[in-house]
N, C-alpha and C positions, 0 to 999 in steps of 0.2 A: 291254418298256416299258409296254405297255397294262396288264399285270398289276400292275406296280409302281405306276402311277398309281391303279389301282382300289383296291389295298390301302391306299395312303396316304390316299385319299379316305374310305375306310370308318372309319379311325381318327378322323377329324375330325368325325364325326357327333356330335350332342349327347349321345346315350346313351353312346357309347364314351368321349368326353372326360370326362363326369361320373364314370363308373366309374374311369377312369384317375386322376383327381384324388383320388377316394376311396381308391383303392389306394395312391397315393403317401403320403397322410396316414397311413393305417393302417400302411404299411411303415416310415415314419419313427418312429412311436410304438413299434412292436414292436422296431425296431432299437435304440432308446434304452434300452429295458428290458433289464437284464442277464439273460442265460441263455436267452432265448426264441428269437430268430433266425428265419430265413426259412422253415425247415421248419414250425415252429409256426404261422407266419402263414398259409402256404398250406393247411395242414391244416384251419385254421378256415374258410377261404374256399371251399374246393372244394365243400362241400354247397350253396353259394349259386349255383353256375354252371349248374345243371341246366337252367333255363329261359331262360338268356341265349343270345344268338347267339354264334358262335365269336369274332367280333371283340370283342364286349362282354366275354365271359368272360376273354379273354386280356389285354384292357385292364386288367381288375381284378387278375388273378393276376400277370401279368408286371410291371405297374406297382407292385405291392406288393413283389415279390421283388427288383426292380432297385435299390431304394433302401434295403434293409435295412442294408447296410454304411455308407451315408451317415448314417443315424440313429445307427448304432453308434459312429460317430466322436465323437459328442457325449459319451457316457458314458465312452468310452475316454480322451478328452483331459481332461475336467473332473474325473473322479473315479477314473481308472485302472481302470475297470470295463468291459471289452469286452462288447458286446452278444452276440457269439458269438466262437468261436476265431479266425475270419478277421480280426477287428478287433484282436486282441491286439498285433500288430506296431505299430499306431498308438499304443499306450500308451507304447512305449519312449521316444519323444521328445515326443509330444503332452502327456503328463502333466507331465514336467519343464518344458515351456514354460508350462503352467498354474501350476505351482509358482513360476515366476519372473515371474508377472504378465502373461504373454503368451498367455493363453487365446484372446483374440480373433484374434490372428495365426494361431494353430494351427487354430482353427475355420475361418477364412476360407480358409486353404490347403487344409484337408481337404475342404471342400465344393467348392471350385473344381476341385481335382484329381480328385475323384469325378465331377463333371459331365464333365470332359474325358475321363476314362477311360471313362465310359458312352457318350459320343458316339463315341469310338474303337471301342468294342465293336460299335456299330450299323454303322459303316462296315466293320469287319472282317468281320462276318457277311454284309454285302452283297457283299463281294468274294469270300467263301469259298463262296457258294452253288454256283457251277459247279465248284469244286475240292474239294468235301467228301470224296468217296470215296478218292482216292489218298493224301491227307494223313493222314486218320484211320487208314487201314489200314496205314500205314507204321510206326505205333507199337505195338509188342508189349511183353510183360513185360520183356525186356532193356532197352529204351529207357526204360520207365517206372522200372525199378529204378535205372538210372544217373542219371536226372533227380532221383529222390529222394535219391540219394547226394550229388548236387550241393547239394541243400537242407541235408542233414545236415552237409556240410562247412562251412557257415556258422555252426555252433554256437559255435565258439571266438570268432568275431567279434561275437557277441551280448552279450558281457560288457563292462561299462564299466570293470571293474577288472582283477582277476587272471584271466588266461587259464585257469589251472588250475581255478579255481572254476567258470568257464563250462563247461569240459569235464566236471567232476564233475556239475554240474547236468544237462548233456545226457545223461550216462550214467544218471542217475536216471530221466530220461524214457524212455530206451530200455528200462530194466528194467520200468517200469510198462507199456510197450507189450507186454511178454511175458505179462502177465496175461490169462487167457482160454484159448481153444482154440488148440492148435498148428495152423497152417494146413496142415502136411504130413500129420500123423498123425491130427488130429482129437481128440487127447487133451486133457483139461482140465489146466491147469497153474497153479500159484501162486494158486489161488482160495481157499485156506484152508478148503475145504469149504463155502463159502457160495454159495448160489444167485445172489446179487446179482452176484458177480464172474465168473460163468460166461462172460459175453459180454465180459469185460474191463472196464477202468476207463472210465466214461463221461466224455466230453469236457466236457460242460456243468458238472458239479460241479467238475471239475479246474480249468477256466478261470476260472469265477466265484470259486471259493474261493481259488485261488492268487493271482490278481491283485486281485480286489475285496475279499474278506473280509480277506485279509492286509494290504492297504493301509489298509482302514478301521479295523482294530485299531490300526495305527500312528497314523492321523489322530485317532482317538478319544482318544489320550493327549495331544493338543496342546490344552492348556487355553486357552480364550479366543482360539484362532487358527483360521484357515481354511486351506484347501488352498493358496491363493495366499499367497506371502510378502509381496507388495507389492500396493497397491491403486491405484497411479497409472494403470496401463494395462490394467486388467482390463475386458474387454468393451466398449471404446469402439468407435465406428464407424470411427475412424481405424485401429485395430488390424485390424478386419475387412478394410478396403480394402488394408492393407499385406499381409495374407495372400493376398488375391486377386492383387495385383501381383507377389508373389513367384512365384506359379504361372506367370504369363505370362513372367517373366524366366527361369524354369527349364523352359520348354516342352520342351526337348530331353530332359530327364530324364523328364518325364511321358510323352513319346512312346515312349521306350525301355522304361520300366516298364509302360506300357499294352500294348506289343507283347509283352513277356515274359508278362504276365498272360493275354493272349488266347491265346497259344500254349500255355501250361500248361493253360488251360481246355479246349483241344482234347482233352486226354487224360482219358478218363473216370475218375472216382474221385479225382483229385488235389484239385480244389476250390480255394476261395479261401484257405485257410490256407497251403497250400504256396506259392501264388503270392505272397502277402503277405510271407512270410518270405524267399523267394528274392529278390524285388525289393528288400526292405530290405537284405539282405546285398550285393546288387549295387550299390545306391545308396551304401552305405558304402565299397565298394571303389573306386568311380569318383569319390568325393567329394574335393574339395581339402582338406577338414578332417575326415578320418574319426575323429579323436580326440574330436570333439565329439558324436558319435552316442551316444545314451543320456543326454545331458545337456541336450537341448533344441535339436537341429538340425532346422530345418523340413524339410529334405530327407528326414528319417526319417519325417515325416508324409505328405509328398507321394507317396513311392514306394509304400508299401503301399495307400494310398487309391486311387490311380489304377489299380493292378493289380487290387484287389478288384472294382472295377466293370467293368473291361475284360474280366475273365475270364468274365463272363456271355455275351459274344459268342462266346467259344470254347466254353463249355459248351453253347450252343444248337446248335453244328454237329453233334456226334454225336447229340444228342437229336432234331433234326429230320431229319438225313440217314439215320440208321440205326435210330432208336428205342432207342438206347443212352443212358441218362441220364448226363450229364456230371458230375452231383453229386446230393446228396440232394434239393435243391430241384427239380432237373430231373426226378427220379423222380416227384415229385408232379405236375409239369406233364404228364408222360406219362399219369398217371392222369386228368388233366383232358381230355387229347386223347381218351382212350377214352370218357369220359363224353359227349363231344360227337360220338362216332362217327367220329373221325378217326384214321387209322392212320399214325403217323410212319414215315418211311423214304423210299426212292426214289420211291414212288408219290405221296407228299405233295408232292414237288418238281414234279410234273406236275399233280395234281388240285387242290391248294390253294396254289399259288404266291402268289396274292394275299394269303392269310393270313400267309404267311411274310414278305412285304414289309411287311404291316401290323404284324407283331411287331417288325420292325426299327425302324419309326417309333415304336412304343410304347416300345421300349428307350431310344431317344434322348430322346424327350420326357420320360419318367419321370425320367431322371437329371438333366436340366436343371431340371425343375419341382421335384424333390425337393431339389436343392441350393439353389434359390431360396427354398423354404420354410424350410429350415434356417437360411439366412443371415438371414431376417427375424427369427428368434427367437434368433440367435446372441448378440447383445449382452446381453439379459436373462438368457439361460442361463449365460453366462460369469460372471455375478454369483454363481452357486451356489458358486464357489470361495471366496467371502468368508464363507460360513456357518460358524459355529463348529464345530470338529472333532467334538466329541461329538454334536451335533445331526445333522450331515451323516452321520456314520458310522452312527448308529442308523437313519436313513431308508434308506440304501443297503443296509445289512445285511438289513433287512426285505425290500426289493425283490429282493435276491439269493436269499434263501431261498424267496420266492414263485416266482421264475423257475426255480430248480432243481427245486422241487416240481412246477411246472406242466408240465414236459416229459413226465414219465412218471407223475405223481401218486404218487410213491414217497417215503416218509419216509427211506428209506435214502439217497436223493439229498441230502436235507438234512444227514444225518450225514456223508456224504462231502464235501459242501461245507464243513462246519465243520472237518473233519480237514485238508483241503487249505488252508483258510484259516489254520489254526494253522501248518502247514508254511510257507506263504507268509510269515507274520509272522516266523518263525524265520529264514528265508532273508534277509529284509530286514535283520534285526538282525545276522546273520552276514556280510552283504554278499555273498551268493551271488546271482547273476542268475537270475531266474525264467524268462526267455524260453527259454534252452536246454532247460530241462526240458519245456516245452510242445512245442518243436520235436521233441525226441526222442520224446515220447509220440505226437505226430501222425504222424510219418514212420516210426517204427520198425516198426509192424505192417505197413504197406504195403510197406516195404522187404523185410521177411522173406518176405511172400507172393510178391512178384514175383521175388525171388531164387530161391526154390524152383521157381517156374514156368519161369524162364529156364533153370535147369540141366536140368530135366526135358525141356524142349522142344528146347533147342539144345546141350546138353552143356556142358562146362567152358570152351568157347571162345566162349561167347555174347558176350563183351566185344568181339570183333573184328567184330561186325556194324557196317556203316558209320555209322549214326546213333549207336549206342551208343558206338562208339570216339570219335566227334567230341565227344560230351558228356563222355567221360572226359578227353579232352585239355583241354576247357574247365575241368573240375574241377581238374586238375593245375595249370593256369595260374593259376586263382583262388587256389590255396593257396600257390604259390611266388612269383608276381609281387609281391604286397605285401611279402614278406620281402626279396626282392632289391632292390626299390625303396627300402625302408627302410634297408638296408645301404648302398646307393649314396648316399642322402641323408646318412647318418651319415658316410660317407667324405668327402664333399664338405665337410661342416662341420668335420671334423678337419683337412683340408688347409688350409681357410680360416683 
């Protein structure tokens, strides 16, 4: 208790609070810009923490990282342009809401669920401190593989039209995941002899091109029209409050999706993209109106946004407890620990417990402050959806190319963004859903790697490990229950 109070008190010093606020502002801006993301933001800031105290340093770094997805919700909802891959699931229903003149509702719901998910992450991390070792160590390659398969099983449910088109799109994503090195043999494959593809298809050009460029080509053809079809309810304060109220009415959904996001965050390497897609699919399955997902259901905004921010609490568990980064952003935080002469792991739980409690408070404050900042500017930002299509598309495309280039300073990334943008436009016109392609791309490579490791370590019967088999049962139930319930509902309607 003494360490907890000491850690909390350090956060509220003037220097730490000033740097926390600066980090939140910077994180929201970077999150809003397409293609940059949390890793880019932390990479910029780490050189500035050398002379700061540990509390000041992590107030800046964690404050920035915690709100990346909150800022990313703005561009995802308003212009269908995810700040990074983890925000892509928010586009599925957030952008249709903006198209229907309900951008304010979607933004209010996104910011509120993000804040709630972030506070849940802090509470989760607080509870997990004494339980870190047995939980993290219970997940090996078989459990991770089956969890990924659970995410892939949602591919068919991500299409708003033809299920077959959703499956074809998902298969395209799985094929793209095969580009690069074979995880078992180390051989290069499907790279067409180009050095650029040796490490596989990069996620930033794919995400930005597929969603942002493809959509902006479509928007640019709308002469004299904006993204929103109606202007009566775009960006009003009443809309914002309606979105906030919806979150409090659906607190049970937020709690369940935050729990899923935090638990997925425990597993190193999965990250926010997996948690957002799994919780989106989960929300669709438990919804009373699943047929409205993809057309502007606010639950489709609440679920991924709460999970995105809650997963940070899970990510910090292996990072602090074992020195194993829970994601790419956590890997950079590990570098910051080394810069400050702190060795994450069991020793940190004894020698720097006050800093851990301070980071918990930073995580909670950053999410609340970040959501409040975004809400302040939500109404004027929502008016972006009224800008004429050709003007808006030109500005967004410029931002997309700058974001893609800025990640690795490569012109090949700009070319890849354009190629995926054209693919995205073709898929829009042919009514093929783009979300399954991204899911297949993100999860395919991780699934292949963990499958090979599972077979090598545990043989062909790895499926019968307790946690693995439990997840397998959940996967089967998730696939069969909706079909059985639909048949039961149809049977009742026939008899009626």
